[in-house]
Structures are given as structure tokens and as C-alpha cells.
N, C-alpha and C positions, 0 to 999 in steps of 0.2 A: 441500589436498591433492591428493597425484600422482595418477597414473591407477595405476597399480600396486596405490599405498597403495589406492582407492579401491573398486578390484576383489574386493583382498582382503577389505573391510569389508562389499561387497553379499555375500559369498559365507558370510561368517561369521557376518553380523550379520543377514541378509536369507533365506539359501537363496539367492542368485541367481547361475547359473553364468555369467556375462556373456561375450557373445563381443564385442561391441562399444559402444566405449563415446567419447562426443564431446560436448562443452563448449560448452553454450548460452549465449549472452553475454544474453538479456534482462534487465533487470530493474535497478531502481536503487538497489538490498542491497549496499553495494559490498563487505559483509561475511560474502556468500554465493556461494558458488559452483552450478552449478545442471549437470547434462549428462542427458544422451538415454542412455540402458542399453538393449539386445536381447542379451536370451536367445535359446534357441533359440525358445521360441513365443511370445514377449511382449515390449513396449515397454515403458521405465519411463520417470518423468522423476524424479530422485535431486536433492535438493538439503540443501546443508550448512551450515544457516546459527547463527548467534549473535544472532537479530535477535528481537524478538519477546518470546512468553512460550511454555510448554509448554501451557498453558491453551486457547491457539488451535490447536494441531494436535486438540485432546481433540475442541472442540470443533465442528471438519470432519469428525473419525470419527462423531460422534454425527450429525450433520445427513445426512452420506452410508449408514450403517447404519439410518437411520428412513426409508431411501428418499427423501431431499430432492433430485432430480434437477439437476445441475447441481452437482454439490458432489463433487469426486474422492474416493475412499475412499479412504483411506491406506492400503498394504499392511502388514500385518505384519510384528515379526522374528520370527527363531525360537522368540523367548521370547514369543509372543505381545503384545508391546509396541507403541507405535505410533512409536517412536525409540528408538535409541542414541546416547550421547554419545563424541565425539571431539574432544580438541585442545580447550582452552579452555571447556572443557563449551560447542562446538559439537553442536545434533542432527544427527544423519543420519537426513532422511524420504526415504520413498519412495511414489509416488505412479503409478496405470496413466498411459500417456504419451497426450494427448489429443493427435491429427493434427489437429488444425485453423487457422487464419488466427487471428493477433490482431488484436482488435477493432480495439487505437488506431490499424494499419495500413489497416484497411480503413472500419471505422465501422460501425455499424448501422443495417440500417434500416427504418422505422417500426415493421414487425409485427416486430421482434427488440427496439427499445426499447420495445416492448408487453411484449414476453416477459420483460425484465431487469426490468422492472417488476414481474412475478408473483414471479419467482424473488425477488428482495429482500423483498419481503414476507412470504415463504414462511420467508427467516431470520428477519427480525426477529419472526414470530408462533411460532418455534420455542418450544421449553417446555423445555431441558434439563434434565438434574435438578438440585435445588439444591446441592449440594456444588458440582458443575461451576459454576450460578451464579454462589456466593458468590466461587469462588475468582477469576472473572475481574477483571482489573485494570481501572477505571472512570475509569482518564487511560492516557492515549497513553504510550507507553514510552519512544519517540520526543522527549518534550516534555520530559519529566525530565531529558535529557541535555543540550537546547540551549541553557541558560547559559552553563554553561561556552565553549560550544565559543562563543557570541558576543561574551563578554567578552575572550575569545583574538582575537576578528576583528575587533574592534570594536578595538583595540588595537594591532594590526596594520598596521589601517587608516587612521589617524588619527597615529599617532608615524612609523608608517617609513616610508622609500621604497620603491617599488614596484622588486621584482623583476624583471619584466618588465612586454612592453606588455599583456599580458592583466589583469593584478591594478592597472596602471596607469587601465583601461576599468573594471573593477570600482571602485574610488576614483572615477573622474566617477560611476557608478553610482549610487554610494550618496549622492554630496553632493545628486548631481542631485533623489532622493528620498527624500532626510534627512526630511522632517517622517513620509511613511508609517513609516519603518523604525523612527522614534524611537517614532511611535503604536504600529507592532505591539510594540516591546521595551517599553513605558512602563505601555499604557491598555489594555489586556486587560478585553473586557466581562467581566459578572457570572457563573458559571459557571449552566449550566442547572438547574432542580432536579427537571423532570418525569421522567416514568417511567420507567424503561429494559427497554433489551432487546438480545439477541445484536448487535454492529454487528461490519460484516464491519472496520472502519473504512479501508481504503482501494481501495474497490470503484468504481472510475476503471475506463476500458477497456483503459488496461495490465493488468491483473489479468482482462480475460475472453480466454476463447477461445472459437472458434465454427465450429464442425464442422455438425453435425445437429443442434444443441441449441444454447446457454449454457450455457458454464462457468464461474466465478468460481473463481479461484485464488488463489496465497497468502496465508493465513489464519493468519500469523503474527502478526499485532497486533489479533486481535479483540479487543474491549473491550466493557462492562456500558455503554450510554449510552441516550441520547434517541435519537429515531429519526434526527433529525434531524443527526448523528453522520455519517451517512453519506447521504442525503437530500442534503445540504449539494453533495454533486459534479455533484448532477443539475440543477441553479438557479443554473448561470454562474459562468463564470472558471475553467476549465479547459480551455479549447481545445479543440484536438481528442481530449481522453479523456475527455472528458464530450459533454451533449448541445449540437450551436454554431445549433439554430433551435429557434422556439416551438413548431413540430411534433413536434420529436423531443421535446423537453421534457413537454410533453402526453400523447404518446404514453404514454413513463414512467409518468407521475402516475395515466395510466387503468389500465395494469396492475396499481400498485404500490394502488389503489385509496381507498378513502376515509380522510382522516389531514390534519387539520387542521393544518397546519404551522405549527411557531412558531417567526417567523420573529426571534425575541433568540437562539433555540437555533443556527439557522445563525448567526447572526451571530457567536452565540461561536465556533462549529466552524472556521468561513469563518477569523475571525483566528486560529485556536489554528493552523490548518494553514498559514495564511501566514508565521505568523513560523515554524513549523517548515522551510517550504520556503525563504523566504529566504537563516537561516541556513544550513542544510545545503548548498543549492545556493551559497553565497558563499566556504564553505568549500572546496570541490570545484573553484570556478574554480584554486583557491591551488593546492590537496592533489593534483589531479587522482583519476582520470583525466577523459577527454574534455572537459578544460578551459574549451576554445570552447566546444560544446555548452551546458554548466553557465553560462554566463556569461550565454548566447540566452537561455536558460531566467531565470535571475534577471532579466531586464531584462520578457521576457513577465509574472513574474507579477506584479512592480510597472505597466508599464503597463498593461495592459486585464486581468489576473488576478484573482487571489483573494483578493491586498494593494490593490490597488485597489479593488475590492468591499468588501474588510473593512471600509478606511478610511474611503472615501466613505457608506457606510450609518452608520456612527456621528457623522457630521457633520450 
């Protein structure tokens, strides 16, 4: 959506007379646009995306409305809704602008890791209305799209000549880690059957902003799942967007509080996420943007990240 049309949508849909509008580049969702919008009195984060489900925004609004600090409120539309739809059913949502730093860029202090544990525990312990809880997806919507991408990708990498040096290197990486990738494609562990709670589903540090407190953003992919869906991100394999030392992990878990971790569930969600990441980032090496960066991410996932942990844990 272009700037002129975005300004008009913000006026018509949200009653926001924007005086300054600028795009924001952060985020891995290639189907989304994020803007910083300023009126005469306030500044907002505007997102136009087709990712996830509507229920994720409903959960975020519920958590903010009950006063759960660290979850940004959703600005209501002129009709009182949480979003409007435009262009192939993409949602337009608005939240207050958080003038903080990305935790993925700066990391968290030990105290902040403990605070993040407290925040995520409050999310998991929340009790949304039954109608909302029952409407939540129980599996990642991304996961449902990946098999078709994987099939197309496998055919290209094994039967066609590489079109450039990056694709040639990707072919070599897939050959080097053939056993690992085959495991991800064919040997998914049994799905856990434990109690399900509201899970953010993507709570790595790329979705945490820090000012005078921590803010967990990007609620597109909320699902109803065992807590290990989210805790998996804090237990290794996430590089700089997760804890990098045992002290950081311990601080998070101390803040989170008592919970007997189901390591089989961690194995399952680690395997699922590694599968999604290897396939989607490999596809981005070919289709762009940021092709070289995507290739580095694929290498990291396979060499020492989630894929390495997911497969080694099952051996």
C-alpha cells in the first residue's frame, strides 16, 4: 500500500490525521508493511499484513485491556473494531508507537531476562473468554503452508542448475546437511498432548522492544498450545535472539516461575520451527529479498541452531 493510500486509510478507518508517515524495515514477515505514523499529538505503529489469524489481535487486545503490562494496546477503528481489511484480506492494525530499542540488537540484562520470564508467564496464565480461547488455532498457520514450499524447493535444488552463486552455495549446504534436512522433512516427533495455554508462538528477541519496560509485539501468530511452544525459544538454538548464556536462561526461568518442562514437547516444537525456518529461509535465498543474509541464517540453523538441536535430541 502506497503512502497516499495509507494516509487515507488511517483517516477513514481510524480517524487519524497523519502529518508524518515513514516505513519501518524491521521484521521477517515479507507479506507485511509496517509504518511509523505521527499525528499532531501522538505517534503510532501501523501494520498492514495478511499473516497469522484475526484471533491473535483479539488476544493482544484482551491482554492489553486487562492491564497486562508489556502488551501494546490496539487502537480501535472509528467503528470500534480492532482492524480493517484491505487488498486480498490484509489487516490494517494500529498500536501506540514504542520509542524503544529492539532487544535483538541490544540483548537483555540479567534483570530484564527475569522480567521477560514474568511477562511470558502472565501471558500463559491468562484466561481469555471461552469463545476466544476456542477460536484460537492449535497449530502454526505457517506450518500448514511449508510442505508445498518444501516440495517446490527440493525439486529446484535437486533437478535444476543453480541460477547464481548464492543458489549454488545453497545447493551445497543442502547436500552437506542432507541427513538433518531429511529428518526435518520426514521424522517429525509425536505431537505433545499436555494442557494448552495462550502462546505468542514467536517470542524471540526480535519481537521484544525495550524502553522503561519490556514490550512483546507482533501477535499475528498466537496459538493455543503447551507452554513449551514459547519456552522452546528460551532453551537454546536461537542465537542472538534468545538467551546466549546459562545465566540468562536461568534468569528467565526464575522470572517465569515453577513449571516442570516437558522436554519431549520442547523437542517437538523445536523440530517444527526448525523445519519452518530451514524451508522458508532457503526459499528466500532464491526469491529474495536479502538473499545473502537468508543464506547465512540457513547455515546457522543447520550448523548450530534449532535444526542441529532438534535432530541431535532425537538421536
